[in-house]
N, CA, C and O atoms as a Tinker XYZ file with bonds, in Angstrom:
   216  protein
     1  N      8.359000   11.846000    9.116000    73     2
     2  CA     7.229000   12.351000    8.367000    64     1     3
     3  C      6.904000   11.442000    7.188000    63     2     4     5
     4  O      5.743000   11.100000    6.960000    81     3
     5  N      7.937000   11.051000    6.441000    73     3     6
     6  CA     7.732000   10.199000    5.274000    64     5     7
     7  C      7.128000    8.863000    5.675000    63     6     8     9
     8  O      6.253000    8.340000    4.984000    81     7
     9  N      7.591000    8.307000    6.793000    73     7    10
    10  CA     7.077000    6.997000    7.218000    64     9    11
    11  C      5.626000    7.065000    7.657000    63    10    12    13
    12  O      4.893000    6.087000    7.512000    81    11
    13  N      5.198000    8.201000    8.190000    73    11    14
    14  CA     3.789000    8.356000    8.565000    64    13    15
    15  C      2.903000    8.330000    7.323000    63    14    16    17
    16  O      1.836000    7.718000    7.327000    81    15
    17  N      3.350000    8.996000    6.267000    73    15    18
    18  CA     2.585000    9.024000    5.021000    64    17    19
    19  C      2.545000    7.636000    4.396000    63    18    20    21
    20  O      1.481000    7.164000    3.995000    81    19
    21  N      3.692000    6.987000    4.313000    73    19    22
    22  CA     3.747000    5.652000    3.723000    64    21    23
    23  C      2.944000    4.667000    4.559000    63    22    24    25
    24  O      2.221000    3.837000    4.006000    81    23
    25  N      3.055000    4.742000    5.869000    73    23    26
    26  CA     2.276000    3.856000    6.745000    64    25    27
    27  C      0.784000    4.083000    6.590000    63    26    28    29
    28  O      0.007000    3.128000    6.558000    81    27
    29  N      0.380000    5.345000    6.494000    73    27    30
    30  CA    -1.034000    5.658000    6.286000    64    29    31
    31  C     -1.549000    5.110000    4.967000    63    30    32    33
    32  O     -2.649000    4.561000    4.903000    81    31
    33  N     -0.751000    5.258000    3.913000    73    31    34
    34  CA    -1.146000    4.717000    2.611000    64    33    35
    35  C     -1.235000    3.198000    2.642000    63    34    36    37
    36  O     -2.153000    2.621000    2.059000    81    35
    37  N     -0.292000    2.545000    3.316000    73    35    38
    38  CA    -0.333000    1.083000    3.413000    64    37    39
    39  C     -1.605000    0.616000    4.120000    63    38    40    41
    40  O     -2.239000   -0.351000    3.698000    81    39
    41  N     -1.968000    1.302000    5.184000    73    39    42
    42  CA    -3.202000    0.955000    5.900000    64    41    43
    43  C     -4.418000    1.183000    5.004000    63    42    44    45
    44  O     -5.323000    0.349000    4.959000    81    43
    45  N     -4.441000    2.303000    4.296000    73    43    46
    46  CA    -5.546000    2.603000    3.389000    64    45    47
    47  C     -5.682000    1.532000    2.306000    63    46    48    49
    48  O     -6.790000    1.061000    2.047000    81    47
    49  N     -4.581000    1.143000    1.674000    73    47    50
    50  CA    -4.643000    0.122000    0.620000    64    49    51
    51  C     -5.073000   -1.227000    1.199000    63    50    52    53
    52  O     -5.777000   -1.987000    0.533000    81    51
    53  N     -4.662000   -1.527000    2.410000    73    51    54
    54  CA    -5.066000   -2.783000    3.041000    64    53    55
    55  C     -6.568000   -2.799000    3.301000    63    54    56    57
    56  O     -7.229000   -3.810000    3.060000    81    55
    57  N     -7.109000   -1.690000    3.788000    73    55    58
    58  CA    -8.551000   -1.590000    4.037000    64    57    59
    59  C     -9.329000   -1.722000    2.728000    63    58    60    61
    60  O    -10.350000   -2.408000    2.675000    81    59
    61  N     -8.847000   -1.066000    1.677000    73    59    62
    62  CA    -9.524000   -1.160000    0.382000    64    61    63
    63  C     -9.493000   -2.594000   -0.129000    63    62    64    65
    64  O    -10.492000   -3.078000   -0.662000    81    63
    65  N     -8.366000   -3.279000    0.023000    73    63    66
    66  CA    -8.257000   -4.667000   -0.428000    64    65    67
    67  C     -9.214000   -5.575000    0.329000    63    66    68    69
    68  O     -9.876000   -6.423000   -0.270000    81    67
    69  N     -9.290000   -5.400000    1.638000    73    67    70
    70  CA   -10.183000   -6.232000    2.451000    64    69    71
    71  C    -11.634000   -5.956000    2.089000    63    70    72    73
    72  O    -12.439000   -6.885000    2.019000    81    71
    73  N    -11.979000   -4.691000    1.859000    73    71    74
    74  CA   -13.342000   -4.349000    1.457000    64    73    75
    75  C    -13.678000   -5.000000    0.121000    63    74    76    77
    76  O    -14.801000   -5.462000   -0.079000    81    75
    77  N    -12.725000   -5.037000   -0.782000    73    75    78
    78  CA   -12.944000   -5.671000   -2.080000    64    77    79
    79  C    -13.180000   -7.156000   -1.967000    63    78    80    81
    80  O    -13.952000   -7.719000   -2.743000    81    79
    81  N    -12.526000   -7.809000   -1.011000    73    79    82
    82  CA   -12.708000   -9.244000   -0.817000    64    81    83
    83  C    -14.041000   -9.531000   -0.129000    63    82    84    85
    84  O    -14.728000  -10.490000   -0.481000    81    83
    85  N    -14.405000   -8.711000    0.844000    73    83    86
    86  CA   -15.607000   -8.951000    1.638000    64    85    87
    87  C    -16.881000   -8.694000    0.837000    63    86    88    89
    88  O    -17.826000   -9.480000    0.897000    81    87
    89  N    -16.905000   -7.595000    0.091000    73    87    90
    90  CA   -18.102000   -7.221000   -0.653000    64    89    91
    91  C    -18.107000   -7.971000   -1.986000    63    90    92    93
    92  O    -17.173000   -7.862000   -2.781000    81    91
    93  N    -19.166000   -8.726000   -2.209000    73    91    94
    94  CA   -19.268000   -9.495000   -3.455000    64    93    95
    95  C    -19.281000   -8.566000   -4.650000    63    94    96    97
    96  O    -19.899000   -7.502000   -4.617000    81    95
    97  N    -18.603000   -8.969000   -5.697000    73    95    98
    98  CA   -18.597000   -8.194000   -6.928000    64    97    99
    99  C    -17.580000   -7.073000   -6.967000    63    98   100   101
   100  O    -17.505000   -6.345000   -7.957000    81    99
   101  N    -16.801000   -6.919000   -5.919000    73    99   102
   102  CA   -15.796000   -5.861000   -5.904000    64   101   103
   103  C    -14.383000   -6.438000   -5.895000    63   102   104   105
   104  O    -13.482000   -5.904000   -5.248000    81   103
   105  N    -14.211000   -7.526000   -6.618000    73   103   106
   106  CA   -12.890000   -8.154000   -6.687000    64   105   107
   107  C    -11.864000   -7.202000   -7.281000    63   106   108   109
   108  O    -10.698000   -7.208000   -6.885000    81   107
   109  N    -12.303000   -6.383000   -8.234000    73   107   110
   110  CA   -11.398000   -5.417000   -8.858000    64   109   111
   111  C    -10.834000   -4.460000   -7.820000    63   110   112   113
   112  O     -9.694000   -4.013000   -7.947000    81   111
   113  N    -11.614000   -4.140000   -6.796000    73   111   114
   114  CA   -11.145000   -3.248000   -5.737000    64   113   115
   115  C    -10.034000   -3.919000   -4.935000    63   114   116   117
   116  O     -9.068000   -3.266000   -4.538000    81   115
   117  N    -10.171000   -5.212000   -4.698000    73   115   118
   118  CA    -9.132000   -5.950000   -3.982000    64   117   119
   119  C     -7.840000   -5.982000   -4.796000    63   118   120   121
   120  O     -6.748000   -5.844000   -4.244000    81   119
   121  N     -7.969000   -6.164000   -6.103000    73   119   122
   122  CA    -6.785000   -6.211000   -6.961000    64   121   123
   123  C     -6.077000   -4.853000   -6.973000    63   122   124   125
   124  O     -4.857000   -4.786000   -6.825000    81   123
   125  N     -6.838000   -3.782000   -7.148000    73   123   126
   126  CA    -6.247000   -2.438000   -7.162000    64   125   127
   127  C     -5.593000   -2.128000   -5.812000    63   126   128   129
   128  O     -4.480000   -1.605000   -5.765000    81   127
   129  N     -6.279000   -2.446000   -4.729000    73   127   130
   130  CA    -5.713000   -2.211000   -3.398000    64   129   131
   131  C     -4.433000   -2.992000   -3.183000    63   130   132   133
   132  O     -3.475000   -2.475000   -2.607000    81   131
   133  N     -4.411000   -4.231000   -3.642000    73   131   134
   134  CA    -3.205000   -5.055000   -3.510000    64   133   135
   135  C     -2.036000   -4.502000   -4.304000    63   134   136   137
   136  O     -0.907000   -4.462000   -3.814000    81   135
   137  N     -2.305000   -4.078000   -5.522000    73   135   138
   138  CA    -1.251000   -3.505000   -6.368000    64   137   139
   139  C     -0.713000   -2.221000   -5.745000    63   138   140   141
   140  O      0.501000   -2.020000   -5.690000    81   139
   141  N     -1.604000   -1.354000   -5.277000    73   139   142
   142  CA    -1.163000   -0.107000   -4.659000    64   141   143
   143  C     -0.402000   -0.358000   -3.356000    63   142   144   145
   144  O      0.543000    0.366000   -3.043000    81   143
   145  N     -0.807000   -1.377000   -2.598000    73   143   146
   146  CA    -0.104000   -1.735000   -1.362000    64   145   147
   147  C      1.339000   -2.135000   -1.674000    63   146   148   149
   148  O      2.276000   -1.663000   -1.031000    81   147
   149  N      1.504000   -3.005000   -2.663000    73   147   150
   150  CA     2.842000   -3.471000   -3.028000    64   149   151
   151  C      3.682000   -2.316000   -3.579000    63   150   152   153
   152  O      4.864000   -2.200000   -3.255000    81   151
   153  N      3.081000   -1.470000   -4.403000    73   151   154
   154  CA     3.817000   -0.335000   -4.971000    64   153   155
   155  C      4.271000    0.643000   -3.880000    63   154   156   157
   156  O      5.403000    1.125000   -3.907000    81   155
   157  N      3.394000    0.928000   -2.934000    73   155   158
   158  CA     3.747000    1.851000   -1.850000    64   157   159
   159  C      4.848000    1.261000   -0.978000    63   158   160   161
   160  O      5.773000    1.968000   -0.580000    81   159
   161  N      4.751000   -0.025000   -0.683000    73   159   162
   162  CA     5.786000   -0.684000    0.120000    64   161   163
   163  C      7.131000   -0.654000   -0.611000    63   162   164   165
   164  O      8.169000   -0.421000    0.009000    81   163
   165  N      7.116000   -0.888000   -1.911000    73   163   166
   166  CA     8.359000   -0.871000   -2.689000    64   165   167
   167  C      8.969000    0.524000   -2.727000    63   166   168   169
   168  O     10.185000    0.671000   -2.605000    81   167
   169  N      8.144000    1.539000   -2.894000    73   167   170
   170  CA     8.643000    2.922000   -2.907000    64   169   171
   171  C      9.244000    3.283000   -1.550000    63   170   172   173
   172  O     10.316000    3.884000   -1.480000    81   171
   173  N      8.551000    2.915000   -0.477000    73   171   174
   174  CA     9.070000    3.180000    0.864000    64   173   175
   175  C     10.382000    2.464000    1.117000    63   174   176   177
   176  O     11.298000    3.036000    1.708000    81   175
   177  N     10.482000    1.220000    0.675000    73   175   178
   178  CA    11.700000    0.442000    0.854000    64   177   179
   179  C     12.848000    1.079000    0.071000    63   178   180   181
   180  O     13.967000    1.180000    0.574000    81   179
   181  N     12.568000    1.510000   -1.164000    73   179   182
   182  CA    13.604000    2.120000   -1.996000    64   181   183
   183  C     14.081000    3.445000   -1.396000    63   182   184   185
   184  O     15.279000    3.728000   -1.400000    81   183
   185  N     13.161000    4.251000   -0.886000    73   183   186
   186  CA    13.549000    5.539000   -0.293000    64   185   187
   187  C     14.365000    5.316000    0.978000    63   186   188   189
   188  O     15.328000    6.039000    1.231000    81   187
   189  N     13.989000    4.327000    1.770000    73   187   190
   190  CA    14.730000    4.024000    2.992000    64   189   191
   191  C     16.139000    3.557000    2.637000    63   190   192   193
   192  O     17.114000    3.967000    3.268000    81   191
   193  N     16.236000    2.722000    1.654000    73   191   194
   194  CA    17.537000    2.198000    1.247000    64   193   195
   195  C     18.438000    3.324000    0.718000    63   194   196   197
   196  O     19.644000    3.337000    0.962000    81   195
   197  N     17.832000    4.260000   -0.004000    73   195   198
   198  CA    18.569000    5.398000   -0.544000    64   197   199
   199  C     19.074000    6.299000    0.580000    63   198   200   201
   200  O     20.189000    6.815000    0.503000    81   199
   201  N     18.263000    6.494000    1.626000    73   199   202
   202  CA    18.658000    7.348000    2.752000    64   201   203
   203  C     19.747000    6.711000    3.579000    63   202   204   205
   204  O     20.605000    7.411000    4.118000    81   203
   205  N     19.731000    5.389000    3.692000    73   203   206
   206  CA    20.748000    4.684000    4.482000    64   205   207
   207  C     22.108000    4.811000    3.813000    63   206   208   209
   208  O     23.120000    4.958000    4.497000    81   207
   209  N     22.147000    4.756000    2.481000    73   207   210
   210  CA    23.411000    4.861000    1.747000    64   209   211
   211  C     24.004000    6.264000    1.826000    63   210   212   213
   212  O     25.221000    6.420000    1.728000    81   211
   213  N     23.180000    7.274000    1.997000    73   211   214
   214  CA    23.679000    8.671000    2.029000    64   213   215
   215  C     24.425000    8.984000    3.288000    63   214   216
   216  O     24.900000   10.107000    3.460000    81   215
């Protein structure tokens, strides 16, 4: 269940980032999407690592 949510968020942030790059003047959208993509990936990685240790 958790991986479906994280995967969905990663896809959403990727789409937002690509839209920001494609549409002129929306560079800020690409930056926000990129930051959120990295943050979501880091949170997912940390939760997975925590579950493996348990």
